[in-house]
C-alpha positions as CSV (number, residue, x, y, z in Angstrom):
1,M,101.5,109.3,98.5
2,S,102.7,105.9,97.2
3,K,106.2,105.7,95.8
4,L,106.1,106.2,92.2
5,V,108.6,105.1,89.6
6,L,108.7,107.7,86.7
7,T,110.8,109.3,84.1
8,G,110.0,111.9,81.5
9,P,109.9,115.5,80.6
10,G,107.9,118.2,82.5
11,A,107.3,121.9,82.5
12,V,110.1,123.7,84.5
13,D,110.1,127.5,84.5
14,G,108.4,127.7,81.3
15,A,110.9,125.5,79.5
16,L,110.6,121.8,78.6
17,R,113.3,119.7,80.1
18,D,114.0,115.9,79.6
19,W,114.7,113.5,82.4
20,E,118.3,114.5,82.2
21,G,117.6,118.0,82.5
22,R,118.2,119.2,78.9
23,V,115.9,121.9,77.6
24,T,114.0,120.8,74.6
25,S,112.0,122.7,71.9
26,V,108.5,124.0,72.1
27,E,108.1,121.9,69.0
28,D,108.4,118.7,71.2
29,M,105.3,119.7,73.0
30,P,102.5,117.0,72.6
31,A,99.4,117.8,70.5
32,P,96.5,118.8,72.4
33,D,94.7,115.5,71.6
34,A,97.6,113.2,72.5
35,P,96.3,110.9,74.9
36,V,97.4,109.6,78.4
37,L,97.7,106.1,78.1
38,L,96.7,104.2,81.0
39,F,97.7,100.4,80.8
40,D,96.5,97.5,83.0
41,S,96.0,93.8,82.5
42,G,92.3,94.3,82.8
43,V,90.0,96.9,84.3
44,G,91.9,97.6,87.5
45,G,93.4,100.7,86.0
46,L,90.0,102.3,86.0
47,S,90.4,103.2,89.7
48,V,93.5,105.2,88.6
49,L,91.4,106.7,85.9
50,A,88.8,108.0,88.5
51,A,91.5,109.8,90.3
52,L,93.0,111.3,87.3
53,R,89.8,112.7,86.1
54,G,89.5,114.6,89.4
55,L,92.7,116.4,88.6
56,L,92.7,116.6,84.7
57,P,89.3,116.4,83.4
58,E,90.4,117.9,80.3
59,A,93.0,115.2,79.6
60,P,92.4,112.9,76.6
61,V,92.7,109.2,77.7
62,L,93.4,106.0,76.1
63,Y,92.6,103.1,78.4
64,A,94.4,99.9,77.3
65,A,93.3,96.5,79.0
66,D,95.6,93.5,78.1
67,N,92.5,91.1,78.5
68,A,94.3,88.5,76.3
69,G,97.0,88.3,79.1
70,L,94.8,88.5,82.3
71,P,95.8,87.6,84.8
72,Y,99.3,88.6,85.3
73,G,99.6,87.5,88.9
74,D,100.2,83.8,87.9
75,K,102.8,84.4,85.1
76,T,106.5,84.3,85.5
77,E,108.7,87.5,85.7
78,A,109.9,86.8,82.3
79,Q,106.5,86.6,80.7
80,V,105.2,89.7,82.2
81,A,108.2,91.8,81.2
82,A,108.2,90.6,77.7
83,R,104.5,91.0,77.2
84,V,104.4,94.4,78.8
85,A,107.3,95.9,77.0
86,G,106.2,94.4,73.7
87,L,102.7,95.7,74.0
88,L,103.5,99.2,75.1
89,G,105.9,99.5,72.3
90,R,103.3,98.7,69.8
91,M,100.8,101.1,71.4
92,T,102.9,104.1,71.7
93,E,104.0,103.7,68.0
94,R,100.5,103.5,67.0
95,Y,98.8,106.1,69.3
96,R,101.5,108.5,70.3
97,P,100.8,109.1,73.8
98,R,102.0,112.1,75.8
99,L,102.6,109.8,78.7
100,V,102.2,106.2,79.5
101,C,101.0,105.3,83.1
102,I,101.5,101.4,83.9
103,A,98.4,101.3,86.2
104,C,99.3,97.8,87.5
105,N,101.3,97.0,90.5
106,T,102.6,93.6,89.0
107,A,103.6,95.0,85.6
108,S,105.2,98.0,87.4
109,T,107.2,96.1,89.9
110,I,108.5,93.6,87.1
111,A,108.6,95.2,83.8
112,L,109.2,99.0,84.5
113,G,112.9,98.6,83.8
114,M,112.4,96.9,80.4
115,V,109.8,99.4,79.4
116,R,112.1,102.2,80.0
117,E,114.6,100.7,77.5
118,V,112.0,100.5,74.6
119,L,110.0,103.7,75.1
120,E,110.9,107.2,74.7
121,V,107.9,108.9,76.3
122,P,107.3,109.8,80.1
123,I,106.4,106.8,82.2
124,V,104.6,106.6,85.5
125,G,104.4,103.4,87.4
126,T,102.8,102.4,90.6
127,V,104.0,100.1,93.4
128,P,102.5,99.2,96.7
129,A,101.7,102.1,98.9
130,I,103.8,101.0,101.8
131,K,105.3,104.4,102.7
132,P,101.7,106.1,103.3
133,A,100.6,102.9,105.2
134,A,103.5,102.9,107.3
135,A,102.9,106.7,108.1
136,R,99.2,106.0,108.9
137,T,99.3,102.7,111.0
138,R,99.0,103.2,114.8
139,S,99.4,99.6,115.8
140,G,102.5,99.1,113.7
141,T,101.1,96.1,111.7
142,I,100.3,96.5,108.1
143,G,98.7,94.0,105.7
144,L,99.2,93.9,102.0
145,L,97.0,92.4,99.5
146,G,98.4,91.8,96.1
147,T,98.9,89.2,93.2
148,A,101.1,86.4,94.0
149,A,103.7,87.9,91.4
150,T,103.6,91.4,93.3
151,I,104.0,90.1,96.8
152,R,107.0,88.0,96.0
153,Q,109.0,90.8,94.2
154,G,112.3,92.3,95.7
155,Y,110.8,95.8,95.1
156,V,108.4,95.1,97.8
157,D,111.2,94.0,100.0
158,R,113.0,97.2,99.3
159,L,110.0,99.4,99.9
160,E,109.4,97.7,103.2
161,S,113.0,98.0,104.2
162,E,113.1,101.8,103.2
163,F,109.6,102.7,104.7
164,A,108.7,100.0,107.1
165,A,111.6,98.7,108.7
166,D,110.0,99.5,112.1
167,K,106.8,97.9,111.2
168,V,105.4,94.4,110.7
169,L,104.3,94.0,107.2
170,L,102.2,91.0,106.5
171,R,101.4,89.8,102.8
172,H,98.8,87.6,101.2
173,A,98.1,86.9,97.6
174,A,94.7,87.4,96.8
175,P,94.0,86.3,93.1
176,E,90.3,86.1,93.7
177,L,89.7,89.7,94.2
178,V,91.0,90.3,90.7
179,A,88.4,88.1,89.3
180,A,85.8,89.5,91.5
181,A,86.6,93.0,90.4
182,E,86.5,92.2,86.8
183,A,83.1,90.4,87.1
184,S,81.6,93.3,89.2
185,L,82.2,95.7,86.4
186,R,80.4,93.4,84.2
187,G,77.2,93.5,86.4
188,A,77.9,90.5,88.6
189,P,77.3,90.6,92.2
190,V,80.4,90.2,94.4
191,D,80.5,87.3,96.7
192,P,81.3,88.6,100.2
193,E,83.1,85.4,101.0
194,V,85.8,86.3,98.5
195,C,86.6,89.3,100.5
196,A,86.4,87.7,103.8
197,R,88.8,84.9,102.7
198,A,91.2,87.8,101.6
199,A,90.8,89.3,105.0
200,A,91.4,85.9,106.7
201,G,94.5,85.4,104.8
202,L,96.1,88.3,106.7
203,R,94.2,88.1,109.9
204,S,95.2,84.4,110.4
205,Q,99.0,85.1,110.1
206,A,101.0,85.5,113.4
207,G,100.4,89.1,114.5
208,G,97.4,89.5,112.1
209,A,94.9,90.6,114.6
210,A,97.0,93.8,115.1
211,I,96.6,95.0,111.5
212,D,94.9,98.4,111.4
213,T,96.1,99.5,107.9
214,V,96.0,97.3,104.5
215,V,97.6,98.2,101.3
216,L,95.6,97.4,98.4
217,A,98.5,96.3,96.0
218,C,96.6,95.8,93.0
219,T,94.6,98.5,91.1
220,H,91.8,96.1,90.8
221,F,91.2,96.0,94.5
222,P,90.0,99.5,95.0
223,L,87.1,98.5,93.0
224,L,86.0,96.5,95.8
225,T,86.5,99.0,98.6
226,T,83.1,98.7,100.0
227,E,83.2,94.9,100.2
228,L,86.8,94.8,101.5
229,G,85.8,97.4,104.1
230,A,83.0,95.3,105.4
231,A,85.3,92.3,105.6
232,F,88.0,94.0,107.5
233,G,85.9,96.3,109.7
234,A,85.6,100.0,110.2
235,D,88.8,100.2,112.3
236,V,91.0,99.2,109.4
237,A,92.2,101.7,106.7
238,L,92.6,100.6,103.3
239,V,95.4,102.5,101.3
240,D,96.0,102.5,97.6
241,G,98.2,104.6,95.3
242,A,95.6,106.2,92.6
243,A,95.6,109.6,94.1
244,G,99.4,109.8,94.0
245,I,99.6,108.4,90.5
246,A,97.4,111.1,89.3
247,R,99.3,113.9,91.0
248,R,102.4,112.6,89.3
249,I,100.7,112.7,85.9
250,A,99.3,116.0,86.4
251,H,102.9,117.2,87.4
252,L,104.6,115.6,84.4
253,T,102.0,117.0,82.0
254,A,101.7,120.6,83.7
255,G,101.7,123.2,81.1
256,Q,100.9,120.9,78.2
257,P,98.0,121.8,75.9
258,M,95.1,119.3,76.4
259,H,91.9,118.8,74.5
260,R,89.4,115.8,74.7
261,N,89.0,115.9,71.0
262,G,86.0,113.6,70.5
263,T,85.6,110.3,72.6
264,D,88.0,108.8,75.0
265,R,88.7,105.2,74.1
266,A,89.2,101.7,75.7
267,L,91.6,99.5,73.8
268,F,91.8,95.5,74.3
269,T,94.2,93.0,73.1
270,R,91.7,90.4,72.5
271,D,87.9,90.5,71.0
272,D,85.6,88.3,73.1
273,E,82.1,88.5,74.2
274,S,83.0,89.7,77.7
275,I,83.7,93.3,76.3
276,A,80.2,93.8,75.6
277,A,79.3,93.4,79.2
278,L,81.9,96.0,80.2
279,L,80.6,98.7,77.9
280,P,78.2,100.3,80.4
281,A,80.8,100.5,83.1
282,L,83.3,102.1,80.6
283,A,80.7,104.5,79.2
284,A,80.1,105.6,82.9
285,R,83.9,106.5,83.2
286,G,83.8,108.5,79.9
287,L,85.2,105.8,77.7
288,H,82.7,105.6,74.8
289,G,84.8,104.3,72.0
290,C,86.2,100.8,72.1
291,E,88.6,98.8,69.7
292,V,91.1,95.8,69.6
293,L,94.7,96.1,69.1
């Protein structure tokens, strides 16, 4: 399971308790149609939605993509933190979600602290799945693919120190994969050279030939599992945190009434022609409604 950063109430012994352990009233239960808000810079969080649907098929979902801010990987930490906190503040006020999941490694590693200060709902974040990768590797050498902003974070350094201190962790920024994943869900073919370059970026580093486990430290990247698997070869395991995130959401919402009243929706921050190309992929994932913030 990936290390998750979270806070918020859950069902404990039949009573609701907040994140400091105080029992709250039954009236604080969310409405049955209160959505789980999944937030990402683009469509990468759909990989998390797939895992969530496997555990909580009855959960209402609002999928929010900040397409006006995509990509996050080339922005400064201050830009990402201010943007994510501001957007989620507006979204929680308008849509009243039962829980917010920041289904984006870059946003989570940078902005989670600020988001905690402005939101009063349970929050689940995601960070690179270094812990399970360290448990899985046999060679002791792990590769990590992420955005430029993610791989330079001190948070990643701390995860490495805590869970992979006796391993070799090689990092590579692969922004091309974000664009490839976005394009693939719009019906464009994936150029295998994009994935080959990402693999070469890790393999070409000192000790890179020993990599047997690769952390997909961006929720976009699992959308390219087939292509990345071909680029790395069958002897390399690809690890991401989607299943762990889904389990934490299920845990935090245990005992809550849920009802998918109507259509799950996708929310965008900018109206442009590229949204139309996404509609079939969104519908295939149960997101039939679409609106712009």
